[in-house]
C-alpha positions, 0 to 999 in steps of 0.5 A, spaced: 332 335 118 325 338 118 319 334 118 316 338 112 322 335 108 320 328 111 313 329 109 314 332 102 319 327 100 314 322 102 319 318 107 315 312 110 316 315 117 311 311 121 311 317 126 305 316 131 305 323 134 308 328 129 307 333 135 313 330 139 317 330 133 316 337 131 318 339 138 323 335 140 329 339 136 334 337 141 333 329 140 332 331 132 339 334 132 342 329 136 339 323 131 341 327 125 348 328 127 349 321 129 346 319 122 350 324 119 357 321 122 355 314 121 354 315 113 360 319 113 364 313 116 360 308 111 362 313 105 369 313 107 369 305 108 366 304 101 371 309 098 377 306 101 375 299 099 374 301 092 382 304 092 385 298 095 390 294 091 389 288 096 382 286 098 384 279 100 380 277 106 375 283 106 368 281 105 365 286 100 358 285 104 361 288 110 361 295 106 354 294 105 350 299 109 345 295 113 340 301 115 336 301 121 331 297 124 324 300 122 321 298 129 325 301 134 330 306 130 325 309 126 327 316 127 334 314 125 331 311 119 328 317 116 334 321 117 338 316 113 333 316 108 333 323 107 341 324 107 342 319 102 337 322 098 339 329 098 346 329 099 351 328 093 356 325 098 352 319 100 350 317 093 355 311 094 351 308 099 345 307 094 349 302 091 351 299 097 345 298 101 342 291 104 335 293 102 332 299 098 328 302 104 334 302 108 331 297 113 335 292 118 332 286 121 337 288 127 338 294 132 344 297 129 345 303 133 349 300 138 354 296 133 355 303 129 357 307 135 362 301 136 364 302 129 365 310 130 369 309 136 374 306 132 373 310 125 374 316 129 381 315 130 382 315 122 377 319 120 381 325 118 385 320 113 383 321 106 384 313 105 383 308 110 389 302 110 387 295 109 389 294 117 384 300 119 378 298 115 379 291 118 379 294 125 373 298 124 369 292 121 371 287 126 367 289 131 
């Protein structure tokens, strides 16, 4: 994501050294790709949950996107805000987020990586089953 977009859109990025952000293209690309995949997973989970006939023992709160920690995952947070606001396919997350600013009080990256390991087994399915959803969320 270009820094220009972050600044123009007014995202609260809290970047102390903009020079590092601008010139760390490899890191920026890795963050972008990971956040993109996390948002795809949450979109898939939410849309599959909405289609389930039997939602017994599935806590609706588990489908709410917790965001990223503002203190230690700022670049991920910036990227998530950008993608959710700019890509139509992630609009569903706007209705399923914990905090308006997408900030979490916990560090989330490790949890998301673990969830992604399971979700990748099912990512090509149009709709996840109850059991598949459970296996992703019970991490």
